[in-house]
MIROMAR-320646 format. One record per residue: residue number from 0; residue in one letter; x, y, z of N, C-alpha, C, O in turn. Coordinates in steps of 0.02 Angstrom, whole numbers, plus 50000, padded with zeros to 5 digits. Layout:
BEGIN
NODE; NUM; A; X; Y; Z; X; Y; Z; X; Y; Z; X; Y; Z
...
This chain:
BEGIN
NODE; 0; M; 51055; 58496; 53647; 51067; 58502; 53592; 51002; 58513; 53545; 50958; 58475; 53566
NODE; 1; L; 50981; 58546; 53494; 50912; 58529; 53453; 50929; 58493; 53418; 50981; 58513; 53392
NODE; 2; N; 50913; 58448; 53402; 50911; 58405; 53321; 50873; 58456; 53254; 50812; 58446; 53254
NODE; 3; K; 50894; 58504; 53201; 50899; 58539; 53185; 50868; 58495; 53121; 50812; 58505; 53097
NODE; 4; A; 50904; 58454; 53101; 50877; 58409; 53018; 50810; 58383; 53035; 50776; 58384; 52984
NODE; 5; L; 50759; 58349; 53110; 50736; 58300; 53124; 50682; 58379; 53120; 50650; 58394; 53069
NODE; 6; L; 50682; 58411; 53169; 50629; 58480; 53139; 50611; 58492; 53093; 50553; 58507; 53081
NODE; 7; K; 50668; 58488; 53044; 50659; 58536; 52981; 50614; 58508; 52931; 50579; 58536; 52889
NODE; 8; S; 50627; 58411; 52951; 50615; 58375; 52910; 50521; 58364; 52920; 50475; 58355; 52880
NODE; 9; K; 50527; 58373; 52997; 50464; 58397; 53001; 50412; 58462; 53012; 50352; 58459; 53025
NODE; 10; M; 50455; 58521; 53001; 50440; 58583; 52966; 50394; 58559; 52871; 50336; 58565; 52851
NODE; 11; A; 50465; 58528; 52836; 50437; 58495; 52798; 50355; 58475; 52773; 50307; 58499; 52744
NODE; 12; L; 50384; 58397; 52817; 50338; 58375; 52813; 50262; 58418; 52796; 50211; 58403; 52765
NODE; 13; Y; 50288; 58494; 52843; 50179; 58497; 52854; 50181; 58535; 52797; 50128; 58532; 52766
NODE; 14; S; 50225; 58572; 52769; 50233; 58638; 52705; 50228; 58665; 52746; 50168; 58679; 52746
NODE; 15; D; 50260; 58697; 52809; 50306; 58734; 52864; 50375; 58761; 52809; 50404; 58721; 52773
NODE; 16; T; 50394; 58841; 52811; 50414; 58891; 52815; 50422; 58930; 52892; 50379; 58939; 52936
NODE; 17; S; 50500; 58951; 52888; 50495; 58984; 52947; 50466; 59039; 52984; 50462; 59051; 53044
NODE; 18; K; 50433; 59095; 52888; 50391; 59113; 52905; 50309; 59093; 52920; 50262; 59131; 52929
NODE; 19; S; 50310; 59047; 52920; 50252; 59006; 52946; 50221; 58994; 52995; 50164; 59003; 53017
NODE; 20; L; 50300; 58957; 53020; 50302; 58930; 53068; 50300; 58998; 53130; 50276; 59001; 53187
NODE; 21; S; 50317; 59020; 53109; 50311; 59102; 53184; 50270; 59116; 53153; 50241; 59149; 53196
NODE; 22; E; 50222; 59120; 53086; 50176; 59169; 53100; 50108; 59122; 53153; 50090; 59148; 53206
NODE; 23; K; 50090; 59080; 53139; 50091; 58996; 53188; 50077; 59028; 53261; 50024; 59037; 53290
NODE; 24; M; 50160; 59045; 53288; 50182; 59038; 53346; 50180; 59109; 53375; 50195; 59118; 53434
NODE; 25; G; 50159; 59165; 53330; 50164; 59210; 53357; 50225; 59233; 53362; 50217; 59267; 53413
NODE; 26; L; 50248; 59237; 53356; 50362; 59253; 53315; 50355; 59287; 53281; 50312; 59307; 53242
NODE; 27; T; 50442; 59305; 53305; 50439; 59353; 53207; 50471; 59311; 53186; 50490; 59277; 53233
NODE; 28; E; 50505; 59277; 53097; 50547; 59231; 53069; 50616; 59221; 53108; 50651; 59172; 53118
NODE; 29; S; 50620; 59297; 53129; 50704; 59322; 53139; 50702; 59256; 53229; 50746; 59213; 53224
NODE; 30; A; 50679; 59252; 53265; 50661; 59225; 53305; 50668; 59157; 53307; 50709; 59122; 53336
NODE; 31; I; 50605; 59139; 53256; 50614; 59059; 53246; 50671; 59062; 53216; 50712; 59049; 53259
NODE; 32; S; 50702; 59073; 53159; 50768; 59061; 53133; 50833; 59060; 53213; 50878; 59020; 53224
NODE; 33; N; 50817; 59104; 53245; 50882; 59097; 53278; 50878; 59041; 53320; 50929; 59007; 53328
NODE; 34; R; 50795; 59016; 53367; 50776; 58951; 53365; 50800; 58892; 53373; 50813; 58857; 53423
NODE; 35; I; 50809; 58881; 53267; 50832; 58838; 53254; 50877; 58812; 53244; 50898; 58754; 53250
NODE; 36; N; 50910; 58895; 53214; 51004; 58896; 53212; 51050; 58884; 53291; 51107; 58903; 53303
NODE; 37; G; 50998; 58843; 53339; 51029; 58868; 53423; 51045; 58923; 53420; 51103; 58928; 53440
NODE; 38; K; 51019; 58985; 53400; 51079; 59040; 53438; 51051; 59060; 53494; 51079; 59102; 53530
NODE; 39; T; 50953; 59014; 53520; 50931; 59045; 53574; 50862; 59002; 53587; 50812; 59010; 53551
NODE; 40; H; 50864; 58957; 53638; 50787; 58889; 53656; 50775; 58916; 53618; 50793; 58964; 53583
NODE; 41; F; 50691; 58829; 53638; 50633; 58847; 53593; 50608; 58810; 53694; 50622; 58759; 53726
NODE; 42; S; 50549; 58896; 53713; 50522; 58888; 53780; 50494; 58812; 53790; 50461; 58791; 53742
NODE; 43; A; 50503; 58768; 53847; 50450; 58734; 53890; 50360; 58740; 53809; 50337; 58701; 53767
NODE; 44; K; 50349; 58787; 53826; 50294; 58804; 53796; 50288; 58796; 53732; 50236; 58778; 53705
NODE; 45; E; 50354; 58811; 53695; 50335; 58815; 53604; 50382; 58754; 53605; 50426; 58774; 53566
NODE; 46; M; 50399; 58702; 53621; 50416; 58648; 53612; 50362; 58602; 53624; 50369; 58544; 53604
NODE; 47; N; 50304; 58622; 53658; 50263; 58606; 53675; 50182; 58578; 53586; 50159; 58534; 53550
NODE; 48; F; 50179; 58665; 53609; 50163; 58690; 53534; 50198; 58651; 53489; 50144; 58634; 53467
NODE; 49; L; 50236; 58622; 53456; 50284; 58612; 53424; 50268; 58541; 53397; 50267; 58516; 53341
NODE; 50; K; 50251; 58512; 53478; 50249; 58417; 53474; 50184; 58441; 53454; 50174; 58405; 53406
NODE; 51; N; 50141; 58471; 53458; 50051; 58464; 53471; 50034; 58469; 53400; 49978; 58450; 53383
NODE; 52; L; 50074; 58491; 53356; 50062; 58558; 53256; 50106; 58491; 53242; 50057; 58460; 53221
NODE; 53; Y; 50159; 58445; 53237; 50157; 58416; 53201; 50158; 58342; 53230; 50186; 58297; 53198
NODE; 54; N; 50126; 58329; 53294; 50108; 58275; 53291; 50186; 58222; 53302; 50206; 58182; 53259
NODE; 55; I; 50218; 58233; 53367; 50268; 58228; 53347; 50278; 58180; 53416; 50295; 58209; 53468
NODE; 56; S; 50267; 58111; 53417; 50295; 58066; 53469; 50333; 58095; 53519; 50371; 58144; 53520
NODE; 57; N; 50310; 58046; 53572; 50370; 58075; 53617; 50442; 58043; 53633; 50483; 58048; 53680
NODE; 58; D; 50438; 58005; 53572; 50491; 57993; 53559; 50548; 58022; 53491; 50605; 58009; 53472
NODE; 59; E; 50507; 58055; 53476; 50538; 58081; 53424; 50530; 58178; 53470; 50567; 58215; 53437
NODE; 60; F; 50507; 58204; 53508; 50512; 58241; 53548; 50594; 58234; 53569; 50639; 58271; 53548
NODE; 61; V; 50603; 58170; 53619; 50660; 58199; 53672; 50688; 58180; 53604; 50741; 58163; 53632
NODE; 62; E; 50705; 58163; 53515; 50770; 58160; 53496; 50794; 58217; 53471; 50854; 58229; 53463
NODE; 63; I; 50729; 58267; 53451; 50701; 58358; 53430; 50732; 58384; 53474; 50782; 58414; 53453
NODE; 64; F; 50722; 58388; 53547; 50747; 58443; 53600; 50809; 58441; 53628; 50846; 58489; 53641
NODE; 65; F; 50818; 58380; 53637; 50841; 58363; 53675; 50934; 58315; 53677; 50983; 58303; 53713
NODE; 66; N; 50901; 58303; 53606; 50991; 58261; 53588; 51047; 58294; 53552; 51100; 58265; 53544
């Protein structure tokens, strides 16, 4: 299950909103919102993109996407 609070804290640290993140990822704002709210899942490619974008450590990666 996605750790929404930790992902949103990373987004805030980099001054990202759902809208700005959706533009960076080439997705709709609705698609990002659905992923953040657990209605749909991030793909492996999308998770890796976020890991690189937000400089997420391996431990944080597991905590965000697999806890």
